[in-house]
All heavy atoms as atom14 arrays in JSON, in Angstrom:
{
  "sequence": "MMDPVTLMLLGAAPAVLKVADALAQTLLLRARAELARAEAAARVPGDKPVGGAQ",
  "atom14_mask": [
    [1, 1, 1, 1, 1, 1, 1, 1, 0, 0, 0, 0, 0, 0],
    [1, 1, 1, 1, 1, 1, 1, 1, 0, 0, 0, 0, 0, 0],
    [1, 1, 1, 1, 1, 1, 1, 1, 0, 0, 0, 0, 0, 0],
    [1, 1, 1, 1, 1, 1, 1, 0, 0, 0, 0, 0, 0, 0],
    [1, 1, 1, 1, 1, 1, 1, 0, 0, 0, 0, 0, 0, 0],
    [1, 1, 1, 1, 1, 1, 1, 0, 0, 0, 0, 0, 0, 0],
    [1, 1, 1, 1, 1, 1, 1, 1, 0, 0, 0, 0, 0, 0],
    [1, 1, 1, 1, 1, 1, 1, 1, 0, 0, 0, 0, 0, 0],
    [1, 1, 1, 1, 1, 1, 1, 1, 0, 0, 0, 0, 0, 0],
    [1, 1, 1, 1, 1, 1, 1, 1, 0, 0, 0, 0, 0, 0],
    [1, 1, 1, 1, 0, 0, 0, 0, 0, 0, 0, 0, 0, 0],
    [1, 1, 1, 1, 1, 0, 0, 0, 0, 0, 0, 0, 0, 0],
    [1, 1, 1, 1, 1, 0, 0, 0, 0, 0, 0, 0, 0, 0],
    [1, 1, 1, 1, 1, 1, 1, 0, 0, 0, 0, 0, 0, 0],
    [1, 1, 1, 1, 1, 0, 0, 0, 0, 0, 0, 0, 0, 0],
    [1, 1, 1, 1, 1, 1, 1, 0, 0, 0, 0, 0, 0, 0],
    [1, 1, 1, 1, 1, 1, 1, 1, 0, 0, 0, 0, 0, 0],
    [1, 1, 1, 1, 1, 1, 1, 1, 1, 0, 0, 0, 0, 0],
    [1, 1, 1, 1, 1, 1, 1, 0, 0, 0, 0, 0, 0, 0],
    [1, 1, 1, 1, 1, 0, 0, 0, 0, 0, 0, 0, 0, 0],
    [1, 1, 1, 1, 1, 1, 1, 1, 0, 0, 0, 0, 0, 0],
    [1, 1, 1, 1, 1, 0, 0, 0, 0, 0, 0, 0, 0, 0],
    [1, 1, 1, 1, 1, 1, 1, 1, 0, 0, 0, 0, 0, 0],
    [1, 1, 1, 1, 1, 0, 0, 0, 0, 0, 0, 0, 0, 0],
    [1, 1, 1, 1, 1, 1, 1, 1, 1, 0, 0, 0, 0, 0],
    [1, 1, 1, 1, 1, 1, 1, 0, 0, 0, 0, 0, 0, 0],
    [1, 1, 1, 1, 1, 1, 1, 1, 0, 0, 0, 0, 0, 0],
    [1, 1, 1, 1, 1, 1, 1, 1, 0, 0, 0, 0, 0, 0],
    [1, 1, 1, 1, 1, 1, 1, 1, 0, 0, 0, 0, 0, 0],
    [1, 1, 1, 1, 1, 1, 1, 1, 1, 1, 1, 0, 0, 0],
    [1, 1, 1, 1, 1, 0, 0, 0, 0, 0, 0, 0, 0, 0],
    [1, 1, 1, 1, 1, 1, 1, 1, 1, 1, 1, 0, 0, 0],
    [1, 1, 1, 1, 1, 0, 0, 0, 0, 0, 0, 0, 0, 0],
    [1, 1, 1, 1, 1, 1, 1, 1, 1, 0, 0, 0, 0, 0],
    [1, 1, 1, 1, 1, 1, 1, 1, 0, 0, 0, 0, 0, 0],
    [1, 1, 1, 1, 1, 0, 0, 0, 0, 0, 0, 0, 0, 0],
    [1, 1, 1, 1, 1, 1, 1, 1, 1, 1, 1, 0, 0, 0],
    [1, 1, 1, 1, 1, 0, 0, 0, 0, 0, 0, 0, 0, 0],
    [1, 1, 1, 1, 1, 1, 1, 1, 1, 0, 0, 0, 0, 0],
    [1, 1, 1, 1, 1, 0, 0, 0, 0, 0, 0, 0, 0, 0],
    [1, 1, 1, 1, 1, 0, 0, 0, 0, 0, 0, 0, 0, 0],
    [1, 1, 1, 1, 1, 0, 0, 0, 0, 0, 0, 0, 0, 0],
    [1, 1, 1, 1, 1, 1, 1, 1, 1, 1, 1, 0, 0, 0],
    [1, 1, 1, 1, 1, 1, 1, 0, 0, 0, 0, 0, 0, 0],
    [1, 1, 1, 1, 1, 1, 1, 0, 0, 0, 0, 0, 0, 0],
    [1, 1, 1, 1, 0, 0, 0, 0, 0, 0, 0, 0, 0, 0],
    [1, 1, 1, 1, 1, 1, 1, 1, 0, 0, 0, 0, 0, 0],
    [1, 1, 1, 1, 1, 1, 1, 1, 1, 0, 0, 0, 0, 0],
    [1, 1, 1, 1, 1, 1, 1, 0, 0, 0, 0, 0, 0, 0],
    [1, 1, 1, 1, 1, 1, 1, 0, 0, 0, 0, 0, 0, 0],
    [1, 1, 1, 1, 0, 0, 0, 0, 0, 0, 0, 0, 0, 0],
    [1, 1, 1, 1, 0, 0, 0, 0, 0, 0, 0, 0, 0, 0],
    [1, 1, 1, 1, 1, 0, 0, 0, 0, 0, 0, 0, 0, 0],
    [1, 1, 1, 1, 1, 1, 1, 1, 1, 0, 0, 0, 0, 0]
  ],
  "atom14_positions": [
    [[-64.03, 9.43, -9.79], [-64.19, 8.48, -10.94], [-62.81, 7.99, -11.45], [-61.92, 8.78, -11.57], [-65.04, 9.13, -12.04], [-65.29, 8.13, -13.11], [-66.51, 9.0, -14.28], [-66.45, 7.81, -15.54], [0.0, 0.0, 0.0], [0.0, 0.0, 0.0], [0.0, 0.0, 0.0], [0.0, 0.0, 0.0], [0.0, 0.0, 0.0], [0.0, 0.0, 0.0]],
    [[-62.69, 6.77, -11.78], [-61.37, 6.18, -12.26], [-61.21, 6.47, -13.71], [-62.22, 6.47, -14.48], [-61.28, 4.7, -11.89], [-61.21, 4.36, -10.48], [-60.67, 2.64, -10.33], [-61.97, 2.08, -9.24], [0.0, 0.0, 0.0], [0.0, 0.0, 0.0], [0.0, 0.0, 0.0], [0.0, 0.0, 0.0], [0.0, 0.0, 0.0], [0.0, 0.0, 0.0]],
    [[-59.95, 6.58, -14.11], [-59.74, 6.79, -15.49], [-59.81, 5.47, -16.29], [-59.84, 4.37, -15.67], [-58.34, 7.41, -15.7], [-57.21, 6.53, -15.2], [-56.74, 5.6, -16.0], [-56.84, 6.59, -14.02], [0.0, 0.0, 0.0], [0.0, 0.0, 0.0], [0.0, 0.0, 0.0], [0.0, 0.0, 0.0], [0.0, 0.0, 0.0], [0.0, 0.0, 0.0]],
    [[-59.95, 5.46, -17.56], [-60.2, 4.21, -18.36], [-59.2, 3.18, -18.2], [-59.47, 2.02, -18.28], [-60.37, 4.72, -19.85], [-60.68, 6.27, -19.63], [-60.11, 6.68, -18.42], [0.0, 0.0, 0.0], [0.0, 0.0, 0.0], [0.0, 0.0, 0.0], [0.0, 0.0, 0.0], [0.0, 0.0, 0.0], [0.0, 0.0, 0.0], [0.0, 0.0, 0.0]],
    [[-57.92, 3.68, -18.14], [-56.83, 2.79, -18.06], [-56.89, 1.97, -16.82], [-56.81, 0.59, -16.78], [-55.42, 3.45, -18.18], [-54.35, 2.47, -17.89], [-55.24, 4.12, -19.52], [0.0, 0.0, 0.0], [0.0, 0.0, 0.0], [0.0, 0.0, 0.0], [0.0, 0.0, 0.0], [0.0, 0.0, 0.0], [0.0, 0.0, 0.0], [0.0, 0.0, 0.0]],
    [[-57.19, 2.56, -15.72], [-57.29, 1.86, -14.4], [-58.5, 0.87, -14.44], [-58.32, -0.28, -14.0], [-57.58, 2.9, -13.3], [-56.49, 3.79, -13.26], [-57.74, 2.14, -11.9], [0.0, 0.0, 0.0], [0.0, 0.0, 0.0], [0.0, 0.0, 0.0], [0.0, 0.0, 0.0], [0.0, 0.0, 0.0], [0.0, 0.0, 0.0], [0.0, 0.0, 0.0]],
    [[-59.58, 1.26, -15.04], [-60.68, 0.32, -15.18], [-60.34, -0.89, -16.08], [-60.77, -1.91, -15.74], [-61.91, 1.12, -15.76], [-62.56, 2.16, -14.79], [-63.64, 2.93, -15.57], [-63.07, 1.5, -13.55], [0.0, 0.0, 0.0], [0.0, 0.0, 0.0], [0.0, 0.0, 0.0], [0.0, 0.0, 0.0], [0.0, 0.0, 0.0], [0.0, 0.0, 0.0]],
    [[-59.65, -0.62, -17.05], [-59.29, -1.69, -18.04], [-58.31, -2.64, -17.24], [-58.44, -3.91, -17.32], [-58.57, -1.22, -19.21], [-58.1, -2.27, -20.19], [-57.11, -1.62, -21.56], [-55.54, -1.23, -20.75], [0.0, 0.0, 0.0], [0.0, 0.0, 0.0], [0.0, 0.0, 0.0], [0.0, 0.0, 0.0], [0.0, 0.0, 0.0], [0.0, 0.0, 0.0]],
    [[-57.31, -2.13, -16.48], [-56.49, -2.97, -15.69], [-57.21, -3.85, -14.68], [-56.93, -5.01, -14.5], [-55.36, -2.19, -15.05], [-54.29, -1.53, -16.02], [-53.43, -0.6, -15.24], [-53.58, -2.63, -16.74], [0.0, 0.0, 0.0], [0.0, 0.0, 0.0], [0.0, 0.0, 0.0], [0.0, 0.0, 0.0], [0.0, 0.0, 0.0], [0.0, 0.0, 0.0]],
    [[-58.17, -3.19, -13.95], [-58.92, -3.87, -13.0], [-59.79, -4.98, -13.67], [-59.96, -6.06, -13.04], [-59.82, -2.96, -12.23], [-59.12, -1.98, -11.24], [-60.05, -0.94, -10.6], [-58.4, -2.78, -10.13], [0.0, 0.0, 0.0], [0.0, 0.0, 0.0], [0.0, 0.0, 0.0], [0.0, 0.0, 0.0], [0.0, 0.0, 0.0], [0.0, 0.0, 0.0]],
    [[-60.27, -4.72, -14.81], [-61.09, -5.65, -15.54], [-60.24, -6.82, -16.04], [-60.71, -7.99, -16.16], [0.0, 0.0, 0.0], [0.0, 0.0, 0.0], [0.0, 0.0, 0.0], [0.0, 0.0, 0.0], [0.0, 0.0, 0.0], [0.0, 0.0, 0.0], [0.0, 0.0, 0.0], [0.0, 0.0, 0.0], [0.0, 0.0, 0.0], [0.0, 0.0, 0.0]],
    [[-58.98, -6.59, -16.29], [-58.14, -7.68, -16.91], [-57.47, -8.55, -15.78], [-56.91, -9.63, -16.02], [-56.97, -7.05, -17.7], [0.0, 0.0, 0.0], [0.0, 0.0, 0.0], [0.0, 0.0, 0.0], [0.0, 0.0, 0.0], [0.0, 0.0, 0.0], [0.0, 0.0, 0.0], [0.0, 0.0, 0.0], [0.0, 0.0, 0.0], [0.0, 0.0, 0.0]],
    [[-57.57, -8.09, -14.54], [-56.86, -8.7, -13.45], [-57.28, -10.26, -13.31], [-56.35, -11.12, -13.15], [-57.09, -7.98, -12.13], [0.0, 0.0, 0.0], [0.0, 0.0, 0.0], [0.0, 0.0, 0.0], [0.0, 0.0, 0.0], [0.0, 0.0, 0.0], [0.0, 0.0, 0.0], [0.0, 0.0, 0.0], [0.0, 0.0, 0.0], [0.0, 0.0, 0.0]],
    [[-58.56, -10.54, -13.34], [-58.83, -12.04, -13.25], [-58.29, -12.9, -14.39], [-57.78, -14.0, -14.07], [-60.47, -12.01, -13.33], [-60.89, -10.68, -12.93], [-59.76, -9.68, -13.46], [0.0, 0.0, 0.0], [0.0, 0.0, 0.0], [0.0, 0.0, 0.0], [0.0, 0.0, 0.0], [0.0, 0.0, 0.0], [0.0, 0.0, 0.0], [0.0, 0.0, 0.0]],
    [[-58.22, -12.42, -15.6], [-57.68, -13.13, -16.61], [-56.13, -13.25, -16.46], [-55.57, -14.35, -16.71], [-57.84, -12.44, -17.97], [0.0, 0.0, 0.0], [0.0, 0.0, 0.0], [0.0, 0.0, 0.0], [0.0, 0.0, 0.0], [0.0, 0.0, 0.0], [0.0, 0.0, 0.0], [0.0, 0.0, 0.0], [0.0, 0.0, 0.0], [0.0, 0.0, 0.0]],
    [[-55.47, -12.25, -16.0], [-53.99, -12.3, -15.72], [-53.75, -13.23, -14.57], [-52.8, -14.05, -14.69], [-53.5, -10.84, -15.29], [-52.07, -10.93, -14.84], [-53.64, -9.9, -16.5], [0.0, 0.0, 0.0], [0.0, 0.0, 0.0], [0.0, 0.0, 0.0], [0.0, 0.0, 0.0], [0.0, 0.0, 0.0], [0.0, 0.0, 0.0], [0.0, 0.0, 0.0]],
    [[-54.53, -13.3, -13.59], [-54.39, -14.17, -12.47], [-54.6, -15.69, -12.89], [-53.92, -16.61, -12.55], [-55.34, -13.92, -11.36], [-54.96, -12.65, -10.63], [-56.08, -12.35, -9.49], [-53.63, -12.74, -9.94], [0.0, 0.0, 0.0], [0.0, 0.0, 0.0], [0.0, 0.0, 0.0], [0.0, 0.0, 0.0], [0.0, 0.0, 0.0], [0.0, 0.0, 0.0]],
    [[-55.59, -15.9, -13.85], [-55.79, -17.22, -14.38], [-54.5, -17.67, -15.18], [-54.18, -18.85, -15.06], [-56.99, -17.34, -15.29], [-58.32, -17.28, -14.54], [-59.48, -17.44, -15.5], [-60.76, -17.44, -14.73], [-61.94, -17.54, -15.63], [0.0, 0.0, 0.0], [0.0, 0.0, 0.0], [0.0, 0.0, 0.0], [0.0, 0.0, 0.0], [0.0, 0.0, 0.0]],
    [[-53.96, -16.83, -16.01], [-52.72, -17.19, -16.73], [-51.66, -17.43, -15.86], [-50.88, -18.49, -15.97], [-52.46, -16.09, -17.77], [-51.06, -16.33, -18.43], [-53.5, -15.99, -18.79], [0.0, 0.0, 0.0], [0.0, 0.0, 0.0], [0.0, 0.0, 0.0], [0.0, 0.0, 0.0], [0.0, 0.0, 0.0], [0.0, 0.0, 0.0], [0.0, 0.0, 0.0]],
    [[-51.46, -16.62, -14.86], [-50.38, -16.78, -13.84], [-50.55, -18.19, -13.16], [-49.56, -18.9, -12.9], [-50.27, -15.65, -12.92], [0.0, 0.0, 0.0], [0.0, 0.0, 0.0], [0.0, 0.0, 0.0], [0.0, 0.0, 0.0], [0.0, 0.0, 0.0], [0.0, 0.0, 0.0], [0.0, 0.0, 0.0], [0.0, 0.0, 0.0], [0.0, 0.0, 0.0]],
    [[-51.74, -18.47, -12.73], [-52.02, -19.76, -12.05], [-51.71, -20.94, -12.92], [-51.09, -21.9, -12.55], [-53.44, -19.78, -11.57], [-53.72, -20.98, -10.78], [-52.95, -21.34, -9.79], [-54.75, -21.77, -11.13], [0.0, 0.0, 0.0], [0.0, 0.0, 0.0], [0.0, 0.0, 0.0], [0.0, 0.0, 0.0], [0.0, 0.0, 0.0], [0.0, 0.0, 0.0]],
    [[-52.07, -20.88, -14.22], [-51.81, -21.93, -15.17], [-50.31, -22.09, -15.31], [-49.81, -23.29, -15.34], [-52.52, -21.64, -16.51], [0.0, 0.0, 0.0], [0.0, 0.0, 0.0], [0.0, 0.0, 0.0], [0.0, 0.0, 0.0], [0.0, 0.0, 0.0], [0.0, 0.0, 0.0], [0.0, 0.0, 0.0], [0.0, 0.0, 0.0], [0.0, 0.0, 0.0]],
    [[-49.5, -21.03, -15.42], [-48.07, -21.15, -15.56], [-47.52, -21.7, -14.35], [-46.58, -22.52, -14.39], [-47.5, -19.74, -15.9], [-47.79, -19.22, -17.25], [-47.29, -17.7, -17.33], [-47.19, -20.08, -18.32], [0.0, 0.0, 0.0], [0.0, 0.0, 0.0], [0.0, 0.0, 0.0], [0.0, 0.0, 0.0], [0.0, 0.0, 0.0], [0.0, 0.0, 0.0]],
    [[-47.97, -21.28, -13.12], [-47.42, -21.83, -11.93], [-47.7, -23.32, -11.81], [-46.85, -24.09, -11.34], [-47.99, -21.13, -10.7], [0.0, 0.0, 0.0], [0.0, 0.0, 0.0], [0.0, 0.0, 0.0], [0.0, 0.0, 0.0], [0.0, 0.0, 0.0], [0.0, 0.0, 0.0], [0.0, 0.0, 0.0], [0.0, 0.0, 0.0], [0.0, 0.0, 0.0]],
    [[-48.93, -23.74, -12.15], [-49.23, -25.23, -12.16], [-48.34, -26.01, -13.09], [-47.9, -27.13, -12.73], [-50.73, -25.43, -12.5], [-51.68, -24.87, -11.42], [-51.51, -25.59, -10.11], [-51.26, -26.8, -10.03], [-51.73, -24.85, -9.01], [0.0, 0.0, 0.0], [0.0, 0.0, 0.0], [0.0, 0.0, 0.0], [0.0, 0.0, 0.0], [0.0, 0.0, 0.0]],
    [[-48.11, -25.41, -14.27], [-47.18, -26.12, -15.18], [-45.71, -26.24, -14.65], [-45.16, -27.31, -14.76], [-47.18, -25.27, -16.53], [-48.5, -25.23, -17.08], [-46.24, -25.92, -17.54], [0.0, 0.0, 0.0], [0.0, 0.0, 0.0], [0.0, 0.0, 0.0], [0.0, 0.0, 0.0], [0.0, 0.0, 0.0], [0.0, 0.0, 0.0], [0.0, 0.0, 0.0]],
    [[-45.27, -25.12, -14.11], [-43.95, -25.24, -13.49], [-43.89, -26.22, -12.32], [-42.83, -26.95, -12.15], [-43.48, -23.84, -13.01], [-43.24, -22.79, -14.13], [-42.93, -21.42, -13.42], [-42.04, -23.28, -14.88], [0.0, 0.0, 0.0], [0.0, 0.0, 0.0], [0.0, 0.0, 0.0], [0.0, 0.0, 0.0], [0.0, 0.0, 0.0], [0.0, 0.0, 0.0]],
    [[-44.93, -26.25, -11.54], [-44.98, -27.23, -10.42], [-44.94, -28.64, -10.89], [-44.19, -29.43, -10.38], [-46.2, -26.94, -9.55], [-46.37, -27.84, -8.29], [-45.19, -27.7, -7.37], [-47.68, -27.48, -7.61], [0.0, 0.0, 0.0], [0.0, 0.0, 0.0], [0.0, 0.0, 0.0], [0.0, 0.0, 0.0], [0.0, 0.0, 0.0], [0.0, 0.0, 0.0]],
    [[-45.81, -28.92, -11.97], [-45.71, -30.23, -12.45], [-44.4, -30.69, -13.01], [-43.91, -31.82, -12.87], [-46.86, -30.36, -13.58], [-48.23, -30.42, -13.04], [-49.25, -30.33, -14.25], [-48.58, -31.56, -12.14], [0.0, 0.0, 0.0], [0.0, 0.0, 0.0], [0.0, 0.0, 0.0], [0.0, 0.0, 0.0], [0.0, 0.0, 0.0], [0.0, 0.0, 0.0]],
    [[-43.72, -29.74, -13.77], [-42.41, -30.0, -14.31], [-41.43, -30.3, -13.22], [-40.58, -31.27, -13.32], [-41.97, -28.89, -15.21], [-42.64, -28.71, -16.47], [-42.12, -27.69, -17.34], [-42.79, -27.48, -18.6], [-42.55, -26.58, -19.48], [-41.57, -25.7, -19.27], [-43.27, -26.53, -20.59], [0.0, 0.0, 0.0], [0.0, 0.0, 0.0], [0.0, 0.0, 0.0]],
    [[-41.49, -29.46, -12.11], [-40.55, -29.64, -11.07], [-40.7, -31.04, -10.31], [-39.82, -31.65, -10.04], [-40.68, -28.5, -10.08], [0.0, 0.0, 0.0], [0.0, 0.0, 0.0], [0.0, 0.0, 0.0], [0.0, 0.0, 0.0], [0.0, 0.0, 0.0], [0.0, 0.0, 0.0], [0.0, 0.0, 0.0], [0.0, 0.0, 0.0], [0.0, 0.0, 0.0]],
    [[-42.05, -31.35, -10.14], [-42.34, -32.68, -9.56], [-41.83, -33.76, -10.44], [-41.3, -34.82, -9.92], [-43.8, -32.86, -9.31], [-44.28, -32.01, -8.11], [-45.74, -32.18, -7.9], [-46.25, -31.43, -6.78], [-47.45, -31.27, -6.49], [-48.44, -31.69, -7.24], [-47.8, -30.56, -5.33], [0.0, 0.0, 0.0], [0.0, 0.0, 0.0], [0.0, 0.0, 0.0]],
    [[-41.99, -33.67, -11.65], [-41.55, -34.69, -12.69], [-40.02, -34.79, -12.65], [-39.48, -35.94, -12.64], [-42.06, -34.43, -14.07], [0.0, 0.0, 0.0], [0.0, 0.0, 0.0], [0.0, 0.0, 0.0], [0.0, 0.0, 0.0], [0.0, 0.0, 0.0], [0.0, 0.0, 0.0], [0.0, 0.0, 0.0], [0.0, 0.0, 0.0], [0.0, 0.0, 0.0]],
    [[-39.3, -33.67, -12.63], [-37.93, -33.7, -12.62], [-37.35, -34.31, -11.3], [-36.35, -35.05, -11.3], [-37.38, -32.29, -12.68], [-35.89, -32.16, -12.82], [-35.31, -32.9, -13.98], [-35.91, -32.97, -15.03], [-34.09, -33.33, -13.9], [0.0, 0.0, 0.0], [0.0, 0.0, 0.0], [0.0, 0.0, 0.0], [0.0, 0.0, 0.0], [0.0, 0.0, 0.0]],
    [[-38.06, -33.98, -10.2], [-37.67, -34.59, -8.96], [-37.9, -36.12, -8.94], [-37.03, -36.83, -8.45], [-38.46, -33.92, -7.79], [-38.22, -34.49, -6.34], [-36.8, -34.28, -5.98], [-39.14, -33.84, -5.46], [0.0, 0.0, 0.0], [0.0, 0.0, 0.0], [0.0, 0.0, 0.0], [0.0, 0.0, 0.0], [0.0, 0.0, 0.0], [0.0, 0.0, 0.0]],
    [[-38.94, -36.58, -9.48], [-39.21, -37.97, -9.57], [-38.22, -38.68, -10.36], [-37.71, -39.74, -10.02], [-40.69, -38.15, -10.07], [0.0, 0.0, 0.0], [0.0, 0.0, 0.0], [0.0, 0.0, 0.0], [0.0, 0.0, 0.0], [0.0, 0.0, 0.0], [0.0, 0.0, 0.0], [0.0, 0.0, 0.0], [0.0, 0.0, 0.0], [0.0, 0.0, 0.0]],
    [[-37.73, -38.08, -11.55], [-36.74, -38.67, -12.39], [-35.43, -38.75, -11.64], [-34.7, -39.68, -11.77], [-36.57, -37.83, -13.69], [-37.62, -38.12, -14.68], [-37.27, -37.53, -16.02], [-37.3, -36.02, -16.03], [-38.36, -35.34, -16.29], [-39.55, -35.91, -16.62], [-38.28, -34.02, -16.29], [0.0, 0.0, 0.0], [0.0, 0.0, 0.0], [0.0, 0.0, 0.0]],
    [[-35.12, -37.67, -10.96], [-33.82, -37.64, -10.19], [-33.82, -38.65, -9.06], [-32.85, -39.35, -8.87], [-33.52, -36.17, -9.62], [0.0, 0.0, 0.0], [0.0, 0.0, 0.0], [0.0, 0.0, 0.0], [0.0, 0.0, 0.0], [0.0, 0.0, 0.0], [0.0, 0.0, 0.0], [0.0, 0.0, 0.0], [0.0, 0.0, 0.0], [0.0, 0.0, 0.0]],
    [[-34.87, -38.8, -8.35], [-34.99, -39.84, -7.31], [-34.86, -41.21, -7.86], [-34.22, -42.0, -7.36], [-36.31, -39.66, -6.48], [-36.25, -38.4, -5.59], [-37.57, -38.22, -4.87], [-38.57, -38.77, -5.33], [-37.6, -37.43, -3.95], [0.0, 0.0, 0.0], [0.0, 0.0, 0.0], [0.0, 0.0, 0.0], [0.0, 0.0, 0.0], [0.0, 0.0, 0.0]],
    [[-35.55, -41.44, -9.05], [-35.5, -42.77, -9.69], [-34.14, -43.06, -10.18], [-33.59, -44.21, -10.0], [-36.49, -42.82, -10.9], [0.0, 0.0, 0.0], [0.0, 0.0, 0.0], [0.0, 0.0, 0.0], [0.0, 0.0, 0.0], [0.0, 0.0, 0.0], [0.0, 0.0, 0.0], [0.0, 0.0, 0.0], [0.0, 0.0, 0.0], [0.0, 0.0, 0.0]],
    [[-33.39, -42.12, -10.7], [-32.05, -42.31, -11.17], [-31.14, -42.51, -9.95], [-30.14, -43.36, -10.16], [-31.56, -41.03, -11.93], [0.0, 0.0, 0.0], [0.0, 0.0, 0.0], [0.0, 0.0, 0.0], [0.0, 0.0, 0.0], [0.0, 0.0, 0.0], [0.0, 0.0, 0.0], [0.0, 0.0, 0.0], [0.0, 0.0, 0.0], [0.0, 0.0, 0.0]],
    [[-31.33, -41.98, -8.86], [-30.55, -42.19, -7.68], [-30.76, -43.67, -7.15], [-29.82, -44.26, -6.46], [-30.84, -41.22, -6.59], [0.0, 0.0, 0.0], [0.0, 0.0, 0.0], [0.0, 0.0, 0.0], [0.0, 0.0, 0.0], [0.0, 0.0, 0.0], [0.0, 0.0, 0.0], [0.0, 0.0, 0.0], [0.0, 0.0, 0.0], [0.0, 0.0, 0.0]],
    [[-31.91, -44.26, -7.43], [-32.21, -45.59, -6.88], [-31.72, -46.66, -7.81], [-31.77, -47.86, -7.46], [-33.67, -45.7, -6.65], [-34.17, -44.96, -5.44], [-35.56, -45.38, -5.08], [-36.49, -45.14, -6.14], [-37.24, -44.04, -6.28], [-37.13, -43.07, -5.38], [-38.11, -43.92, -7.23], [0.0, 0.0, 0.0], [0.0, 0.0, 0.0], [0.0, 0.0, 0.0]],
    [[-31.29, -46.41, -9.03], [-30.91, -47.37, -10.07], [-29.59, -48.03, -9.52], [-28.55, -47.38, -9.42], [-30.8, -46.78, -11.42], [-30.22, -47.81, -12.41], [-32.02, -46.21, -11.93], [0.0, 0.0, 0.0], [0.0, 0.0, 0.0], [0.0, 0.0, 0.0], [0.0, 0.0, 0.0], [0.0, 0.0, 0.0], [0.0, 0.0, 0.0], [0.0, 0.0, 0.0]],
    [[-29.61, -49.36, -9.34], [-28.4, -50.04, -8.84], [-27.41, -50.28, -10.02], [-27.8, -50.32, -11.12], [-28.89, -51.32, -8.28], [-30.14, -51.62, -8.97], [-30.81, -50.23, -9.31], [0.0, 0.0, 0.0], [0.0, 0.0, 0.0], [0.0, 0.0, 0.0], [0.0, 0.0, 0.0], [0.0, 0.0, 0.0], [0.0, 0.0, 0.0], [0.0, 0.0, 0.0]],
    [[-26.12, -50.28, -9.66], [-25.18, -50.61, -10.67], [-24.54, -49.42, -11.43], [-23.6, -49.63, -12.14], [0.0, 0.0, 0.0], [0.0, 0.0, 0.0], [0.0, 0.0, 0.0], [0.0, 0.0, 0.0], [0.0, 0.0, 0.0], [0.0, 0.0, 0.0], [0.0, 0.0, 0.0], [0.0, 0.0, 0.0], [0.0, 0.0, 0.0], [0.0, 0.0, 0.0]],
    [[-25.23, -48.32, -11.24], [-24.62, -47.04, -12.01], [-23.42, -46.58, -11.23], [-23.29, -46.58, -10.09], [-25.64, -46.02, -12.03], [-26.73, -46.25, -13.13], [-26.53, -47.19, -13.93], [-27.7, -45.49, -13.16], [0.0, 0.0, 0.0], [0.0, 0.0, 0.0], [0.0, 0.0, 0.0], [0.0, 0.0, 0.0], [0.0, 0.0, 0.0], [0.0, 0.0, 0.0]],
    [[-22.48, -46.1, -12.05], [-21.2, -45.51, -11.48], [-21.64, -44.07, -11.02], [-22.47, -43.41, -11.65], [-20.14, -45.47, -12.5], [-19.59, -46.76, -12.84], [-18.4, -46.61, -13.8], [-17.94, -48.02, -14.15], [-16.79, -47.99, -15.06], [0.0, 0.0, 0.0], [0.0, 0.0, 0.0], [0.0, 0.0, 0.0], [0.0, 0.0, 0.0], [0.0, 0.0, 0.0]],
    [[-21.03, -43.65, -9.96], [-21.25, -42.25, -9.53], [-20.91, -41.21, -10.68], [-20.0, -41.45, -11.4], [-20.47, -42.03, -8.32], [-20.13, -43.41, -7.84], [-20.17, -44.24, -9.06], [0.0, 0.0, 0.0], [0.0, 0.0, 0.0], [0.0, 0.0, 0.0], [0.0, 0.0, 0.0], [0.0, 0.0, 0.0], [0.0, 0.0, 0.0], [0.0, 0.0, 0.0]],
    [[-21.54, -40.09, -10.63], [-21.29, -39.08, -11.61], [-19.88, -38.51, -11.34], [-19.47, -38.43, -10.23], [-22.29, -37.86, -11.43], [-21.95, -36.72, -12.33], [-23.67, -38.46, -11.67], [0.0, 0.0, 0.0], [0.0, 0.0, 0.0], [0.0, 0.0, 0.0], [0.0, 0.0, 0.0], [0.0, 0.0, 0.0], [0.0, 0.0, 0.0], [0.0, 0.0, 0.0]],
    [[-19.11, -38.29, -12.42], [-17.8, -37.71, -12.36], [-16.77, -38.87, -12.52], [-15.55, -38.61, -12.36], [0.0, 0.0, 0.0], [0.0, 0.0, 0.0], [0.0, 0.0, 0.0], [0.0, 0.0, 0.0], [0.0, 0.0, 0.0], [0.0, 0.0, 0.0], [0.0, 0.0, 0.0], [0.0, 0.0, 0.0], [0.0, 0.0, 0.0], [0.0, 0.0, 0.0]],
    [[-17.15, -40.09, -12.61], [-16.22, -41.17, -12.75], [-15.5, -41.62, -11.5], [-14.6, -42.44, -11.55], [0.0, 0.0, 0.0], [0.0, 0.0, 0.0], [0.0, 0.0, 0.0], [0.0, 0.0, 0.0], [0.0, 0.0, 0.0], [0.0, 0.0, 0.0], [0.0, 0.0, 0.0], [0.0, 0.0, 0.0], [0.0, 0.0, 0.0], [0.0, 0.0, 0.0]],
    [[-16.08, -41.26, -10.37], [-15.55, -41.72, -9.08], [-15.75, -43.21, -8.96], [-16.72, -43.81, -9.49], [-16.18, -40.94, -7.89], [0.0, 0.0, 0.0], [0.0, 0.0, 0.0], [0.0, 0.0, 0.0], [0.0, 0.0, 0.0], [0.0, 0.0, 0.0], [0.0, 0.0, 0.0], [0.0, 0.0, 0.0], [0.0, 0.0, 0.0], [0.0, 0.0, 0.0]],
    [[-14.84, -43.84, -8.26], [-14.95, -45.33, -8.12], [-15.7, -45.57, -6.81], [-15.52, -45.24, -5.81], [-13.53, -45.88, -8.02], [-12.84, -45.66, -9.34], [-13.35, -46.46, -10.46], [-13.83, -47.62, -10.37], [-13.38, -45.9, -11.63], [0.0, 0.0, 0.0], [0.0, 0.0, 0.0], [0.0, 0.0, 0.0], [0.0, 0.0, 0.0], [0.0, 0.0, 0.0]]
  ]
}
């Protein structure tokens, strides 16, 4: 028979996984948005290169 702590941890696992999945989805969406912004900034004509290079 398992001790109460082990049973509690096993019972909490689905909730922990849901939270971890939600955080991962948020990070993925942020990373995709940042990539889209970086790609859009790279396509803007007329901007000087970063660092003041000519």
